[in-house]
TORPA-592684 format. One record per atom (N, C-alpha, C, CB): residue number from 1; residue in one letter; atom name; x, y, z. Coordinates in steps of 0.1 Angstrom, whole numbers, plus 2048, in hexadecimal, padded with zeros to 3 digits. Glycine has a CB too. Layout:
% TORPA-592684
+-----+--------+-------+-----+-----+-----+
: num : residu : atome :   x :   y :   z :
+-----+--------+-------+-----+-----+-----+
: NUM :      a :    CA :   X :   Y :   Z :
...
+-----+--------+-------+-----+-----+-----+
//
This chain:
% TORPA-592684
+-----+--------+-------+-----+-----+-----+
: num : residu : atome :   x :   y :   z :
+-----+--------+-------+-----+-----+-----+
:   1 :      m :     N : 809 : 7F4 : 800 :
:   1 :      m :    CA : 800 : 800 : 800 :
:   1 :      m :     C : 809 : 80C : 800 :
:   1 :      m :    CB : 7F6 : 800 : 80C :
:   2 :      i :     N : 806 : 815 : 7F7 :
:   2 :      i :    CA : 80F : 821 : 7F6 :
:   2 :      i :     C : 80A : 82C : 7FF :
:   2 :      i :    CB : 80F : 826 : 7E8 :
:   3 :      e :     N : 813 : 835 : 802 :
:   3 :      e :    CA : 80F : 841 : 80A :
:   3 :      e :     C : 80E : 84D : 802 :
:   3 :      e :    CB : 819 : 843 : 816 :
:   4 :      i :     N : 804 : 855 : 804 :
:   4 :      i :    CA : 802 : 862 : 7FE :
:   4 :      i :     C : 801 : 86C : 808 :
:   4 :      i :    CB : 7F5 : 862 : 7F4 :
:   5 :      t :     N : 807 : 877 : 807 :
:   5 :      t :    CA : 806 : 882 : 811 :
:   5 :      t :     C : 7FA : 88A : 80E :
:   5 :      t :    CB : 813 : 88B : 811 :
:   6 :      s :     N : 7F5 : 890 : 819 :
:   6 :      s :    CA : 7E9 : 899 : 817 :
:   6 :      s :     C : 7EC : 8A5 : 80E :
:   6 :      s :    CB : 7E5 : 89E : 825 :
:   7 :      n :     N : 7F9 : 8A9 : 80E :
:   7 :      n :    CA : 7FD : 8B4 : 805 :
:   7 :      n :     C : 7FC : 8B0 : 7F6 :
:   7 :      n :    CB : 80B : 8B8 : 808 :
:   8 :      e :     N : 7FF : 8A3 : 7F4 :
:   8 :      e :    CA : 7FE : 89E : 7E6 :
:   8 :      e :     C : 7EF : 89E : 7E2 :
:   8 :      e :    CB : 804 : 890 : 7E5 :
:   9 :      i :     N : 7E6 : 89A : 7EB :
:   9 :      i :    CA : 7D8 : 89A : 7E8 :
:   9 :      i :     C : 7D4 : 8A9 : 7E5 :
:   9 :      i :    CB : 7D0 : 894 : 7F4 :
:  10 :      k :     N : 7D9 : 8B2 : 7ED :
:  10 :      k :    CA : 7D5 : 8C0 : 7EC :
:  10 :      k :     C : 7DA : 8C6 : 7DE :
:  10 :      k :    CB : 7DB : 8C9 : 7F7 :
:  11 :      t :     N : 7E6 : 8C2 : 7DA :
:  11 :      t :    CA : 7EB : 8C8 : 7CE :
:  11 :      t :     C : 7E7 : 8C0 : 7C1 :
:  11 :      t :    CB : 7FA : 8C8 : 7CE :
:  12 :      k :     N : 7E5 : 8B3 : 7C2 :
:  12 :      k :    CA : 7E2 : 8AB : 7B6 :
:  12 :      k :     C : 7D4 : 8A6 : 7B6 :
:  12 :      k :    CB : 7EB : 89F : 7B6 :
:  13 :      g :     N : 7CD : 8A7 : 7C1 :
:  13 :      g :    CA : 7BF : 8A3 : 7C1 :
:  13 :      g :     C : 7BD : 894 : 7C0 :
:  13 :      g :    CB : 7B7 : 8AA : 7B6 :
:  14 :      i :     N : 7B1 : 890 : 7BC :
:  14 :      i :    CA : 7AE : 882 : 7BB :
:  14 :      i :     C : 7B6 : 87B : 7B0 :
:  14 :      i :    CB : 79F : 881 : 7B8 :
:  15 :      s :     N : 7BC : 883 : 7A7 :
:  15 :      s :    CA : 7C3 : 87C : 79D :
:  15 :      s :     C : 7CF : 874 : 7A2 :
:  15 :      s :    CB : 7C9 : 887 : 793 :
:  16 :      i :     N : 7D4 : 878 : 7AD :
:  16 :      i :    CA : 7DF : 86F : 7B3 :
:  16 :      i :     C : 7DA : 862 : 7B7 :
:  16 :      i :    CB : 7E6 : 877 : 7BF :
:  17 :      i :     N : 7CE : 861 : 7BC :
:  17 :      i :    CA : 7C9 : 854 : 7C0 :
:  17 :      i :     C : 7C4 : 84C : 7B3 :
:  17 :      i :    CB : 7BC : 856 : 7C9 :
:  18 :      d :     N : 7BF : 853 : 7A9 :
:  18 :      d :    CA : 7BB : 84D : 79D :
:  18 :      d :     C : 7C7 : 847 : 796 :
:  18 :      d :    CB : 7B4 : 857 : 793 :
:  19 :      a :     N : 7D3 : 84D : 798 :
:  19 :      a :    CA : 7DF : 849 : 791 :
:  19 :      a :     C : 7E4 : 83B : 797 :
:  19 :      a :    CB : 7EA : 853 : 793 :
:  20 :      l :     N : 7DE : 837 : 7A2 :
:  20 :      l :    CA : 7E2 : 82A : 7A8 :
:  20 :      l :     C : 7DE : 81F : 79F :
:  20 :      l :    CB : 7DC : 828 : 7B6 :
:  21 :      g :     N : 7D4 : 821 : 797 :
:  21 :      g :    CA : 7CF : 816 : 78E :
:  21 :      g :     C : 7C5 : 80D : 795 :
:  21 :      g :    CB : 7DB : 80E : 789 :
:  22 :      d :     N : 7C0 : 804 : 78D :
:  22 :      d :    CA : 7B5 : 7FB : 792 :
:  22 :      d :     C : 7BA : 7F0 : 79B :
:  22 :      d :    CB : 7AE : 7F5 : 786 :
:  23 :      n :     N : 7C7 : 7EC : 799 :
:  23 :      n :    CA : 7CC : 7E0 : 7A0 :
:  23 :      n :     C : 7D5 : 7E5 : 7AC :
:  23 :      n :    CB : 7D5 : 7D8 : 797 :
:  24 :      n :     N : 7CF : 7EE : 7B5 :
:  24 :      n :    CA : 7D6 : 7F2 : 7C0 :
:  24 :      n :     C : 7D0 : 7EE : 7CD :
:  24 :      n :    CB : 7D7 : 802 : 7C0 :
:  25 :      d :     N : 7D8 : 7ED : 7D7 :
:  25 :      d :    CA : 7D4 : 7E9 : 7E4 :
:  25 :      d :     C : 7CE : 7F5 : 7EC :
:  25 :      d :    CB : 7DF : 7E3 : 7EC :
:  26 :      g :     N : 7CF : 801 : 7E6 :
:  26 :      g :    CA : 7CB : 80D : 7ED :
:  26 :      g :     C : 7D7 : 816 : 7F1 :
:  26 :      g :    CB : 7C3 : 80A : 7FA :
:  27 :      a :     N : 7D4 : 820 : 7F9 :
:  27 :      a :    CA : 7DF : 829 : 7FC :
:  27 :      a :     C : 7DC : 82E : 80A :
:  27 :      a :    CB : 7E0 : 835 : 7F2 :
:  28 :      v :     N : 7E7 : 831 : 811 :
:  28 :      v :    CA : 7E6 : 837 : 81F :
:  28 :      v :     C : 7E9 : 846 : 81D :
:  28 :      v :    CB : 7F1 : 831 : 829 :
:  29 :      i :     N : 7E0 : 84E : 822 :
:  29 :      i :    CA : 7E2 : 85C : 822 :
:  29 :      i :     C : 7E8 : 861 : 82F :
:  29 :      i :    CB : 7D4 : 864 : 820 :
:  30 :      t :     N : 7F3 : 868 : 82E :
:  30 :      t :    CA : 7FA : 86D : 83A :
:  30 :      t :     C : 7F7 : 87C : 83B :
:  30 :      t :    CB : 809 : 86A : 839 :
:  31 :      v :     N : 7F6 : 87F : 848 :
:  31 :      v :    CA : 7F4 : 88E : 84B :
:  31 :      v :     C : 7FE : 891 : 855 :
:  31 :      v :    CB : 7E5 : 890 : 851 :
:  32 :      k :     N : 806 : 89B : 852 :
:  32 :      k :    CA : 812 : 89F : 85A :
:  32 :      k :     C : 81A : 893 : 85E :
:  32 :      k :    CB : 80D : 8A6 : 867 :
:  33 :      g :     N : 81D : 88A : 855 :
:  33 :      g :    CA : 826 : 87F : 857 :
:  33 :      g :     C : 81F : 873 : 85E :
:  33 :      g :    CB : 831 : 883 : 85E :
:  34 :      k :     N : 813 : 874 : 862 :
:  34 :      k :    CA : 80C : 869 : 869 :
:  34 :      k :     C : 802 : 863 : 860 :
:  34 :      k :    CB : 806 : 86E : 876 :
:  35 :      r :     N : 801 : 855 : 860 :
:  35 :      r :    CA : 7F7 : 84E : 858 :
:  35 :      r :     C : 7EA : 851 : 85E :
:  35 :      r :    CB : 7FB : 83F : 858 :
:  36 :      k :     N : 7E1 : 856 : 856 :
:  36 :      k :    CA : 7D4 : 85A : 85B :
:  36 :      k :     C : 7C8 : 854 : 854 :
:  36 :      k :    CB : 7D2 : 869 : 85B :
:  37 :      y :     N : 7C8 : 852 : 847 :
:  37 :      y :    CA : 7BD : 84D : 83F :
:  37 :      y :     C : 7C2 : 842 : 836 :
:  37 :      y :    CB : 7B6 : 858 : 838 :
:  38 :      v :     N : 7B8 : 839 : 832 :
:  38 :      v :    CA : 7BB : 82F : 828 :
:  38 :      v :     C : 7B0 : 831 : 81D :
:  38 :      v :    CB : 7BB : 821 : 82E :
:  39 :      v :     N : 7B5 : 831 : 811 :
:  39 :      v :    CA : 7AC : 831 : 805 :
:  39 :      v :     C : 7AE : 824 : 7FE :
:  39 :      v :    CB : 7AF : 83E : 7FC :
:  40 :      i :     N : 7A2 : 81D : 7FC :
:  40 :      i :    CA : 7A3 : 810 : 7F5 :
:  40 :      i :     C : 798 : 811 : 7EA :
:  40 :      i :    CB : 7A0 : 805 : 7FF :
:  41 :      p :     N : 79A : 808 : 7E0 :
:  41 :      p :    CA : 78F : 807 : 7D5 :
:  41 :      p :     C : 782 : 803 : 7DC :
:  41 :      p :    CB : 794 : 7FE : 7CA :
:  42 :      i :     N : 777 : 807 : 7D6 :
:  42 :      i :    CA : 76A : 804 : 7DB :
:  42 :      i :     C : 767 : 7F5 : 7DC :
:  42 :      i :    CB : 75F : 80B : 7D3 :
:  43 :      e :     N : 76C : 7EE : 7D2 :
:  43 :      e :    CA : 76A : 7DF : 7D2 :
:  43 :      e :     C : 771 : 7D9 : 7DF :
:  43 :      e :    CB : 770 : 7D9 : 7C5 :
:  44 :      k :     N : 77C : 7DE : 7E2 :
:  44 :      k :    CA : 783 : 7D8 : 7EE :
:  44 :      k :     C : 77B : 7DC : 7FB :
:  44 :      k :    CB : 792 : 7DD : 7EF :
:  45 :      y :     N : 777 : 7E9 : 7FB :
:  45 :      y :    CA : 76F : 7ED : 806 :
:  45 :      y :     C : 762 : 7E5 : 808 :
:  45 :      y :    CB : 76B : 7FC : 805 :
:  46 :      n :     N : 75B : 7E3 : 7FD :
:  46 :      n :    CA : 74F : 7DB : 7FD :
:  46 :      n :     C : 752 : 7CD : 803 :
:  46 :      n :    CB : 748 : 7DA : 7F0 :
:  47 :      k :     N : 75D : 7C7 : 7FE :
:  47 :      k :    CA : 761 : 7B9 : 803 :
:  47 :      k :     C : 764 : 7B9 : 812 :
:  47 :      k :    CB : 76D : 7B4 : 7FB :
:  48 :      l :     N : 76B : 7C4 : 817 :
:  48 :      l :    CA : 76E : 7C5 : 825 :
:  48 :      l :     C : 761 : 7C6 : 82D :
:  48 :      l :    CB : 777 : 7D1 : 828 :
:  49 :      r :     N : 757 : 7CE : 828 :
:  49 :      r :    CA : 74A : 7CF : 82F :
:  49 :      r :     C : 743 : 7C2 : 82F :
:  49 :      r :    CB : 742 : 7DA : 828 :
:  50 :      e :     N : 743 : 7BB : 824 :
:  50 :      e :    CA : 73C : 7AE : 823 :
:  50 :      e :     C : 742 : 7A4 : 82E :
:  50 :      e :    CB : 73E : 7A8 : 815 :
:  51 :      l :     N : 750 : 7A4 : 82E :
:  51 :      l :    CA : 756 : 79B : 838 :
:  51 :      l :     C : 753 : 79F : 846 :
:  51 :      l :    CB : 765 : 79B : 836 :
:  52 :      e :     N : 753 : 7AC : 849 :
:  52 :      e :    CA : 74F : 7B1 : 856 :
:  52 :      e :     C : 741 : 7AD : 85A :
:  52 :      e :    CB : 750 : 7C0 : 857 :
:  53 :      l :     N : 738 : 7AD : 851 :
:  53 :      l :    CA : 72A : 7A9 : 854 :
:  53 :      l :     C : 729 : 79A : 855 :
:  53 :      l :    CB : 721 : 7AE : 848 :
:  54 :      e :     N : 730 : 793 : 84E :
:  54 :      e :    CA : 730 : 784 : 84F :
:  54 :      e :     C : 736 : 780 : 85D :
:  54 :      e :    CB : 739 : 77E : 844 :
:  55 :      l :     N : 740 : 787 : 862 :
:  55 :      l :    CA : 745 : 784 : 86F :
:  55 :      l :     C : 73B : 787 : 87A :
:  55 :      l :    CB : 752 : 78D : 871 :
:  56 :      a :     N : 734 : 792 : 878 :
:  56 :      a :    CA : 729 : 796 : 882 :
:  56 :      a :     C : 71F : 78B : 882 :
:  56 :      a :    CB : 723 : 7A4 : 87E :
:  57 :      v :     N : 71B : 786 : 877 :
:  57 :      v :    CA : 711 : 77B : 876 :
:  57 :      v :     C : 716 : 76F : 87D :
:  57 :      v :    CB : 70D : 778 : 867 :
:  58 :      q :     N : 722 : 76B : 87B :
:  58 :      q :    CA : 728 : 760 : 882 :
:  58 :      q :     C : 728 : 761 : 891 :
:  58 :      q :    CB : 737 : 75D : 87D :
:  59 :      e :     N : 72C : 76E : 895 :
:  59 :      e :    CA : 72C : 770 : 8A4 :
:  59 :      e :     C : 71E : 76F : 8AA :
:  59 :      e :    CB : 732 : 77E : 8A7 :
:  60 :      v :     N : 714 : 774 : 8A3 :
:  60 :      v :    CA : 706 : 773 : 8A8 :
:  60 :      v :     C : 702 : 764 : 8A8 :
:  60 :      v :    CB : 6FC : 77B : 89F :
:  61 :      r :     N : 705 : 75D : 89E :
:  61 :      r :    CA : 701 : 74E : 89E :
:  61 :      r :     C : 708 : 747 : 8A9 :
:  61 :      r :    CB : 705 : 748 : 890 :
:  62 :      k :     N : 715 : 74A : 8AC :
:  62 :      k :    CA : 71C : 744 : 8B7 :
:  62 :      k :     C : 715 : 747 : 8C4 :
:  62 :      k :    CB : 72B : 749 : 8B7 :
:  63 :      d :     N : 712 : 754 : 8C6 :
:  63 :      d :    CA : 70B : 758 : 8D2 :
:  63 :      d :     C : 6FE : 751 : 8D4 :
:  63 :      d :    CB : 709 : 767 : 8D2 :
:  64 :      l :     N : 6F6 : 74F : 8C9 :
:  64 :      l :    CA : 6E9 : 748 : 8CA :
:  64 :      l :     C : 6EB : 73A : 8CE :
:  64 :      l :    CB : 6E2 : 749 : 8BC :
:  65 :      t :     N : 6F5 : 733 : 8C8 :
:  65 :      t :    CA : 6F9 : 725 : 8CB :
:  65 :      t :     C : 6FD : 724 : 8D9 :
:  65 :      t :    CB : 704 : 720 : 8C2 :
:  66 :      e :     N : 704 : 72D : 8DF :
:  66 :      e :    CA : 709 : 72D : 8EC :
:  66 :      e :     C : 6FF : 732 : 8F6 :
:  66 :      e :    CB : 716 : 734 : 8EE :
:  67 :      g :     N : 6F3 : 736 : 8F2 :
:  67 :      g :    CA : 6E9 : 73C : 8FB :
:  67 :      g :     C : 6EC : 74A : 900 :
:  67 :      g :    CB : 6E7 : 732 : 906 :
:  68 :      k :     N : 6F5 : 751 : 8FA :
:  68 :      k :    CA : 6F9 : 75E : 8FE :
:  68 :      k :     C : 6F0 : 769 : 8F8 :
:  68 :      k :    CB : 708 : 761 : 8FB :
:  69 :      y :     N : 6E4 : 769 : 8FC :
:  69 :      y :    CA : 6DA : 773 : 8F7 :
:  69 :      y :     C : 6CF : 775 : 901 :
:  69 :      y :    CB : 6D5 : 76F : 8E9 :
:  70 :      y :     N : 6C8 : 780 : 8FF :
:  70 :      y :    CA : 6BD : 783 : 908 :
:  70 :      y :     C : 6B0 : 784 : 8FF :
:  70 :      y :    CB : 6BF : 790 : 910 :
:  71 :      s :     N : 6A5 : 77F : 905 :
:  71 :      s :    CA : 699 : 780 : 8FD :
:  71 :      s :     C : 68F : 788 : 906 :
:  71 :      s :    CB : 693 : 772 : 8FA :
:  72 :      g :     N : 688 : 790 : 8FF :
:  72 :      g :    CA : 67E : 798 : 907 :
:  72 :      g :     C : 684 : 7A6 : 90B :
:  72 :      g :    CB : 679 : 791 : 913 :
:  73 :      i :     N : 67C : 7B0 : 909 :
:  73 :      i :    CA : 680 : 7BE : 90C :
:  73 :      i :     C : 683 : 7C0 : 91B :
:  73 :      i :    CB : 676 : 7C8 : 907 :
:  74 :      e :     N : 67A : 7BA : 923 :
:  74 :      e :    CA : 67C : 7BC : 932 :
:  74 :      e :     C : 689 : 7B7 : 937 :
:  74 :      e :    CB : 670 : 7B5 : 939 :
:  75 :      e :     N : 68D : 7AB : 932 :
:  75 :      e :    CA : 69A : 7A5 : 936 :
:  75 :      e :     C : 6A6 : 7AE : 931 :
:  75 :      e :    CB : 69C : 797 : 930 :
:  76 :      h :     N : 6A4 : 7B4 : 925 :
:  76 :      h :    CA : 6AF : 7BC : 920 :
:  76 :      h :     C : 6B0 : 7C9 : 928 :
:  76 :      h :    CB : 6AC : 7C0 : 911 :
:  77 :      i :     N : 6A4 : 7D0 : 92B :
:  77 :      i :    CA : 6A4 : 7DC : 932 :
:  77 :      i :     C : 6AA : 7DA : 940 :
:  77 :      i :    CB : 696 : 7E2 : 934 :
:  78 :      k :     N : 6A7 : 7CF : 947 :
:  78 :      k :    CA : 6AC : 7CB : 954 :
:  78 :      k :     C : 6BB : 7CA : 953 :
:  78 :      k :    CB : 6A6 : 7BF : 95A :
:  79 :      r :     N : 6C0 : 7C3 : 949 :
:  79 :      r :    CA : 6CE : 7C1 : 948 :
:  79 :      r :     C : 6D6 : 7CE : 946 :
:  79 :      r :    CB : 6D1 : 7B7 : 93C :
:  80 :      i :     N : 6D1 : 7D7 : 93E :
:  80 :      i :    CA : 6D8 : 7E3 : 93B :
:  80 :      i :     C : 6D7 : 7EE : 946 :
:  80 :      i :    CB : 6D4 : 7E9 : 92E :
:  81 :      t :     N : 6CD : 7EC : 94E :
:  81 :      t :    CA : 6CB : 7F6 : 959 :
:  81 :      t :     C : 6D1 : 7F2 : 966 :
:  81 :      t :    CB : 6BC : 7FA : 95B :
:  82 :      d :     N : 6D4 : 7E5 : 968 :
:  82 :      d :    CA : 6DA : 7DF : 974 :
:  82 :      d :     C : 6E9 : 7E0 : 973 :
:  82 :      d :    CB : 6D5 : 7D1 : 977 :
:  83 :      v :     N : 6EE : 7EB : 972 :
:  83 :      v :    CA : 6FD : 7ED : 970 :
:  83 :      v :     C : 704 : 7ED : 97D :
:  83 :      v :    CB : 700 : 7F9 : 968 :
+-----+--------+-------+-----+-----+-----+
//
């Protein structure tokens, strides 16, 4: 993953990111020498979101299998107010 400075973005605009081409892993944007942002192609972002949601579904299924859930609003309200 390449690094692009915020100054390069300011002077060259989006064209510097477009110059990375279609087969890139993205770029890290640095601000004052510190890594601050990551720019990735939308296809990679969509895949990451999909994987994140799949993981969440797996975690919920595991909790259901292990009985780690609450049913009914009264039980939930009691649980969150009995701190």
